[in-house]
N, C-alpha and C positions, 0 to 999 in steps of 0.2 A: 713495522707500520708500514703503509702503501702511500707512495707519493708518486703525484703525478704533477710533472714540468711541463709547462707550456712556455715556450721559446720563440722568439721572431728568428735569432740568428745562433742559436744554440750557445748561446755566452755562459748559461750555468751547467755546462757539461761536467766541469771539474767537480762542481758541489753535489751534482747528480751521482757523479761517480764515487765520493766520498761516502754519501748516503749508503750506496749499493754495499762498499766495503765493510760498512757498520752492519750490515745483515737486513736493511730494509729492502723493501720490493719496491721497484722504479719503473714507471712508465714516462717515457720522453719522447714529447712532440715538439718538430720544429717545424715552422711555419715556411721560410724562404727556400726556395727550389734549390739555390746554389748552395746551402748550408745543410742540405738533409742526410748527407753521409757522416756528419760530424757526429762523433761519439758511437757509431756503428762497433759494435764488438765489446764496447766499454759498458753500455748500459741498453735496458730493453726499449726499444723504438715502437712508437705508434703513428699511424697514418693519420688519425682523427683523435681529438682528444676528447671532445663533448660526450662519446659513448662511454668514457673512462671516469667520467665526474664522480658517478655514485661508488664507484670501485675504490676511489682514494680516500684516506684519510685526511691528508692534507695535499690542497693545491698550491703550487709554486710558479707564479709569474716572475720572471726575471728581469723585466724591463718595464720603462714607462709605455704609455699608450692603449694600456688593458684595462683601465680603470672602471669603464662600464661593466665589462666582463666580470672583474673581480666583485664590484659592488651589486651585481646581480647574483652571484652566486653565492655571497655573504648574506642576501635576503632570502635565499633557498635553504639557508641553514649550514652551508659548507664551509670549511674550516680553511682560509686561504691566506698565504703570504704574498703580498702584492700592493700595488699603488691605488690610490683614489684620485679622483677628479682635481681634488685640491693639492695633494702632492706631485701629482703628473704636471700641472700647469706651475708649480714652483721651479721645477726644472726646465721646462719647456718654453716658458714665456719669462724671459729674463727681468723684464720690467717689474712684472707682478711678484717675482721671487725677491726683489729689493724691496718693493714697497710693504710687503708683508713683514717682512725683517724690520723696517723702520717703524712699522705699526706696533711691532712687538717691544720697540724701544731699542733695538740694535743701531748704532750710529752707522750709515752707509757712505760710500764715496758717492760725489756727485756724479749723476749719468743722465743721460737723454736718450729717448727712445725715437727712431725714425723710420719711415716708411720710403723715404726718398733720398737718393746719394745726393743730388742736387741741394737738398736743404741741408745735409749734414755737412757738405764742403762749404756752404755758406756759413754755417755756425762755426766752424773752426777759424775761418776769415776773420769773423768778428770777435773770436774768443781763443786766440792762440794759447795752445798749451800742450801737454803731452797727454795724450790719449791712447786707449786701448779699443778696437774693433771687436764687437762680440755679435756675431749672428744669432738671430733666435730661431724658434721652431727647428724643423727639420734640418735647416742650413748648419745648426750649430753642430750637427754630427760630423760635417766635414771640418775635421780639426783645424786642416792647414788654412782656414779662411780665419780663423782668429788671429789678429795682427796686433802686435805690442809695438806701440810707436817709440822710436829712440829719441826725436828731437822734441825741444822744449816749445816749440812754435807750431808744432803739429804739420809742418810741411811735408813730413813722409807720410802721414796718415791721409791728407789730401790727395797726395798721388794714388795710394793704394785703392781708396775710395773711387778715384776716377777709372782705375782699372777694373775693379769689381762693376761698376756702372756699365761698363763696355762688355764685360765676359760673364758675370754672374747675377745679372739683374732679374734673371728668369729663376733663379733659386734662393737669393737673398731677398726676401719680401720685406722682412723687419730685422732691424739690428740696433744694437745698443752702442753709444759712444760714452765711456766710463773715464774719468780721469785717472791717470796713471798714479799709483802710490810706490814709494821704495820700501822696501822691508823684507821680511822673511816670510816666504809663501809655505803656508802651514794649513791642513785640513783637520777638523773634527768631525769623529762621526759616531753613532751609535746606532744599537737595535733598539726598535719602539714596538711594544706589544699592544697597541691599540689604547692603551690609557697610559702609558709612562715607558720613559727611556730605561733601558737595561744597562746595568753597570757590569763591567766596567766601561768606560768609553774607549774610543780609538783615537790616537794622536798620529797622524801621517803626514808624510812628505813626498809628494808626487815628483816624477821625473818626466815631463812631457814632451821634451824634444827629442828626436831622432838620435842625434848624436851626444857623446859626452861634453861636458861644460856648457850643456844648453845652447848648442848649434843645430840649426836645421829646421825642417818643418815639425809643427806639433802634431803629436800621433795620438792624442789622447793619454796614454800613459807608456812609458818604457820601462817603468819599474817604481817602486816604493819602499821606504823604509817606514815602520810603524812600531807603535808601543801602547799597549794598555794601561789604563790609568783610573783612578778616580778622578770624579768631575774637578776640572782644575779652572783656573780664570779663562783660558780660551774658551771652554765650554760654556762657562756660566754667561760669559758676555755675548756669546752668540747662539748656538743651537740651543741651551738650556731655556732660552728666554721663548723658544717655540713651542713649549710642552702643550700649551692649552690649545692652539691651533691644530696640531696635530692630533690630540685627543679627539677634537670636535670631529675631525674627519676620518677618525678610526682607521689611522694607518697602522700597517702591520709589514714590519721589514725594516732594513738598514737604510740610515739618510745621514747624508754628509754635507757637510758646508767648507768649501775652499775659500781661505782668507790670505789677506796680507797684514801681518802684524808688524807695527813699529812703535817708536816711544809715544806717539798720541794716540794708538788703540787698536784695536782688531779690527779689520775692514773685510765684511764679507764679500765673496766675487761671485760664487756661483752654487747651485745647488746639485746634488745628485740623490735624487729620491728612489734610490734602488740599491740592488748590490753594484758594487763597482768591480770593475774589472781592469787589471788583475788584483784588485785590492782583496777579494773575497777569497782568491787562493792564498794571499799571504797571511789573511786572516786565518785559515787552516792550519797553518804553522805555528800559530802562537796560542790558539784555542785547544783547551783540555778536555772540555765537556763534549759529549756526543752530539754532534750536530742534528740527527734526527729528532732526538728528544727536545733539544732546544728548539728548533723550528717549530714542533709540534705545539710546545708551551706557549710560544708568542702567538701562533694561529690560534689558540684557544683562549688567548688574554690571559694567562697565568703570570703571575708574579715570578719571576726566574732571575738567575744571574748567570754569567758565564764564569767559567773557571779558564784562567789563561795563564800562561809562562809568565815569569818575570823576565826582565831585559826587554829584548829588542827582536825585531824581525825584517828580513831583507826579501824582497822579491825582484827579479830580475827577468824581463821578457825575452825570449828567444824567438825571432824572427826570421823569414825567408821573404824573397820577393814575391809578390810586388809591396808588400807592407812598408809604408802606411797608406799606400793608394790603392784603388780599384784598377787592376789591368789583367782582365782573364787570360788574354794571350801571353803575358809575361807568366802568370801563374802555370799556366800549362807547359812552358819552355823550361821554365827553371825549377819547378818546385812540386806539380802534380804528381801524387803517388809516392813522394820521396820518400824512403825509409829512414826512421830515426833509430839509431843504435847507441849503444850503451858500454862503455868500456869495462865497466862493473857493474854486476847484477844488482846492486843497490840502489834502489830508486827512491831512497829519503830525499826529500823535498823536490821531487818532480811531480809537477800539476801539468794535465793536458789543457791545451786551448782547441784549436782545429785540428784534431787527430782522429783517427779511426784504427781499429786493430782488426788485421786480416791474417790469418793462419799464423797468429802469433807474432806478426809483426806490427810494429807500431808504424803508420803512414800518415802523410798530410792529408788533410781532408778540406772541405769548403774550399774557399777561394782567395782569401785575404792573406794568406802567410803568417797569420798569428798562431804560432805552433805550441811554444811550451812558456810555462812560468816555473822558475827554479827558486826555492826560497831557502833560508838559513835563519837559524836563532842564535842569540848570545847573550851572557849578561851585560856585556857592552856591545855598543853599536859596530865596533872594530871586528869582535868575535862574529857578529851575525853576519858582517859582510864576506869575511874569509868564509866562513861555512859556505854561504850562498854559492861563492865563485868558485870554490872546491867542487861543489857539485856541477857547477856549469861545465867544468872540465870533464865530466862524465859523459856529456853529450857530443855525439856525433851525427851531423846532419849537412848535407850540402848546402852550400850558398847561406849557411846560417850567420846571423850578425847578432849583435846586443850592445847594450852600453856597458862599459866597465868601471862605472864610476856612482853606481847606485848606493846612496846613504853615504857617500863622503862629504856632502854638505853638512852633516849634522854637528861635527866639531865647532863651525863657524857659527851655525844657525841656533844650535843650543846655547850658546854662550850668550847670545844677544836675547833669546827670549827669556832665560833665566835673570839676565841683568834688568830686562822690563818686567819682571814679575809675573809673567804668565805660566810658567811651568812650576 
């Protein structure tokens, strides 16, 4: 089949490469100038995507922000994987995302939306408690701005808000204060075909901080452990209740809710209404079905299922400077055009991030330093961890770094989730 990818930052290049390896034809369009070289040599690139829309059997949009275009193409009779205005807003507007969950009967943590730092600071003074600061809109892409308070009276959150008022007021226009909840951080996701969820569902555990033991700035994700499951209590209490709104919006793609689970309930924190990164690469480690056929089926609204491995999958992000920050000067000094080498020719579990292929060599591309995702599988979580890190040892890349504890929370987290009856 013929697949056209439309991407702002080349986030879906690994998925496009997977489809090419399955024998499909790929045209890949990258919007941002700094990401134009990502995927060169791996997939066929195009400078404009609109002239290719009649060529494609399926068009794939890999991020939020394309809803108007997606809906226009569907009205023209095109088969599209991508977000709608409704699902884009679920992720982009945190208050809306929480209110829609509440409307569907999902209990939510108390939260308050603000457009003024002074108002938020005054609110905490009147209502001392432990809070989390969550920017909304484009500012939520700056993962280091999310702040989890540590003090029960909220004094540390007040200090951070004072700092944001001075330094970030031009970027943070709307933000959420959410009451902190102690428990296990767990996410539940599934593909949706415009009419219903596709089984199995995916249970995943993100590791967002830069350093092991959840120290350092939030990066979005440094790695994730996952497994595929029949719908369980976590799904039924959260994502499963959103079937009708998703059906009404005719959403096609992957959708995920990150939650905190404890003895009192499962509390949704935030939406991802698109492919997750590096989650989709870790999905590839566990999915046996052909991705091209599957994506075509959901774009056409066909009832389908995924065939997946039993057991567990783990994915580790390998990065170089300046990740997770934006610093073009640092990228040029430490990382630009650096060659990725492998000790052994076996590339099982190796997935590309911002990489290009030149004269047979894998080289870094883009500007972010997000280079590779390395995955492993096993019938136990420990086996999946061991396989992933064995593959990490095969990678040679100057200045590379990664977390060495992805998946290791499972022993403790699973005990609590089983004890509470959610798994």
